[in-house]
C-alpha positions in Angstrom: -0.1 -0.3 0.5 1.4 3.6 -0.9 2.0 5.8 1.9 -1.0 8.3 0.7 -3.2 5.3 0.8 -2.0 3.9 4.0 -2.4 7.5 5.7 -6.1 7.6 4.4 -6.8 4.6 5.9 -5.6 5.5 9.0 -7.8 8.7 9.2 -10.9 6.8 8.2 -10.1 4.0 10.9 -9.4 7.3 13.3 -13.2 9.1 12.4 -14.6 5.8 13.1 -12.6 5.4 16.4 -13.2 9.0 17.7 -16.8 8.5 16.7 -17.4 5.4 18.5 -15.7 6.0 21.3 -15.1 9.6 21.9 -11.5 11.1 22.3 -11.1 10.2 25.8 -11.9 6.7 25.7 -10.4 5.9 22.1 -7.0 4.9 22.0 -4.0 4.6 19.3 -4.6 0.5 20.4 -8.2 1.1 18.7 -7.2 3.0 16.0 -4.7 0.5 14.9 -7.6 -2.5 15.1 -10.3 -0.8 13.3 -7.4 0.4 10.3 -5.6 -3.4 10.9 -2.1 -2.0 11.0 0.4 -2.2 13.8 1.2 0.6 16.6 4.8 1.1 14.9 3.1 1.9 11.1 0.5 4.6 12.6 3.5 6.6 14.6 5.2 6.9 11.1 2.4 9.1 10.2 1.2 10.5 13.6 3.4 11.7 16.6 0.5 11.2 18.9 -3.3 10.5 20.0 -3.9 14.2 20.2 -2.1 14.8 16.7 -4.5 12.2 15.1 -7.6 13.9 16.1 -6.5 17.1 14.8 -5.6 15.7 11.5 -9.2 13.9 11.0 -10.5 17.6 11.5 -7.7 19.4 9.5 -8.5 16.8 6.7 -12.2 17.6 6.6 -11.5 20.9 6.5 -9.8 20.8 3.5 -12.5 18.5 2.3 -15.2 21.1 2.5 -13.5 23.6 0.0 -14.0 20.7 -2.6 -17.3 20.1 -2.0 -19.0 23.3 -1.1 -18.6 25.8 -3.6 -20.6 28.6 -4.2 -23.3 28.7 -6.9 -21.9 31.6 -8.5 -18.2 29.7 -8.8 -20.3 26.9 -10.2 -21.5 29.5 -12.6 -25.3 29.0 -11.5 -27.1 32.6 -11.1 -28.8 33.0 -8.4 -32.5 33.3 -9.3 -34.7 36.7 -8.3 -38.2 35.4 -7.5 -39.6 33.2 -4.7 -39.8 30.0 -6.4 -36.3 30.1 -7.9 -34.4 30.8 -4.6 -36.3 28.1 -2.5 -35.4 25.8 -5.4 -31.9 26.9 -5.3 -31.6 27.0 -1.3 -33.1 23.4 -1.5 -30.4 21.9 -3.5 -27.7 23.8 -1.1 -29.8 22.0 1.7 -29.4 18.7 -0.1 -26.1 19.1 -0.6 -24.8 19.8 3.3 -27.3 17.3 4.5 -25.9 14.4 2.3 -22.4 15.3 3.4 -23.6 15.2 6.9 -24.8 11.7 6.2 -22.0 10.5 4.5 -19.6 11.8 6.7 -21.4 10.7 9.8 -18.2 9.5 12.1 -16.8 13.8 11.3 -20.1 15.0 12.2 -20.2 12.6 15.4 -17.2 14.2 16.5 -17.8 17.5 15.6 -21.1 17.9 17.6 -20.3 15.9 20.4 -16.3 15.7 21.1 -14.0 18.5 19.6 -15.7 21.2 21.4 -13.9 19.6 24.4 -11.3 21.6 26.1 -9.7 18.4 26.8 -9.2 17.9 23.1 -7.4 21.5 22.4 -9.0 21.4 18.6 -11.6 24.4 19.4 -9.8 26.0 16.1 -10.0 23.5 13.7 -13.8 23.4 14.9 -14.0 27.2 14.4 -12.0 26.6 10.7 -14.8 24.1 10.1 -18.0 26.1 11.1 -16.1 29.8 9.1 -16.0 27.8 6.1 -19.8 26.7 6.0 -20.5 30.4 7.2 -18.6 31.8 4.6 -20.0 30.1 2.1 -23.5 31.3 3.3 -22.5 34.6 3.6 -21.0 34.5 -0.4 -24.2 33.5 -1.5 -26.4 35.5 0.8 -24.6 38.7 -0.1 -24.8 38.0 -4.1 -28.4 37.7 -3.5 -28.3 40.6 -1.9 -26.8 42.7 -5.1 -29.7 41.5 -6.9 -32.1 42.7 -4.4 -33.7 39.6 -3.4 -32.4 39.1 0.2 -33.3 41.8 2.9 -31.5 41.9 6.0 -29.0 44.2 8.1 -26.8 42.2 9.9 -26.0 39.5 7.2 -23.4 37.9 9.4 -25.4 37.4 12.1 -28.1 35.9 10.5 -25.6 33.5 8.5 -24.9 32.7 11.6 -28.5 31.9 12.8 -29.1 30.1 9.6 -26.3 27.9 10.0 -26.5 26.8 13.5 -30.4 26.1 12.6 -29.4 23.6 10.1 -26.7 21.6 11.9 -29.5 21.5 14.9 -32.0 20.0 12.1 -29.4 17.7 10.8 -28.6 16.8 14.5 -32.3 16.2 15.3 -33.2 14.4 12.0 -30.0 12.6 10.5 -28.6 11.7 14.0 -30.9 11.2 16.2 -33.7 9.3 14.0 -34.1 5.8 13.6 -34.0 4.5 10.2 -33.8 6.1 6.8 -34.2 10.0 6.0 -35.6 11.7 3.4 -32.9 14.2 2.4 -34.5 15.7 -0.3 -38.0 16.4 2.1 -36.1 17.6 4.9 -33.8 19.9 2.3 -37.4 21.1 1.2 -39.0 22.0 4.4 -35.3 23.7 5.7 -35.0 26.0 2.4 -38.5 27.4 2.9 -38.0 28.5 6.8 -34.6 30.1 5.2 -36.7 31.8 2.7 -39.1 33.3 5.0 -35.9 34.6 7.0 -34.3 36.0 4.1 -36.4 37.0 1.5 -38.2 40.4 1.1 
């Protein structure tokens, strides 16, 4: 196995282990068992558990930039009518909810572990949160330039909306037993958001 592939395998195993056991209870040995490697192999890539935990979050922070491009960068023009905005917002919500469902281990960590003082990862949690906020702000500002949205404190509103989105994800994806209808969840969330931002 190439070094890059082995490192990725370790990060995936670490994500599952930290999500399942929590940072405090999880050990390097637990990660090694999940990855099917010897401790010495892990230490070739990571100095200790703290460094491994930080790299799991930092790796996800990098990936956010790859899949969460603003619509304007994707060549999608923002509509000026309510239904058009709602459809586009539902599309964005679907992208967010799908990645949360797909990267469940990461979000288990973010929601339940990463804000703990003992993990010393507050900076990375803020980095991930700020990337989602930056995406929301970019699209809200673009909509404001077209005269579609109404708000004075755009940053506060973006923060409020993102908090609501993650709350919905926690309640309807993590805490719900059985399959989740991402499409319906996205449409309902989009409807609430446009009531806040549209004129």
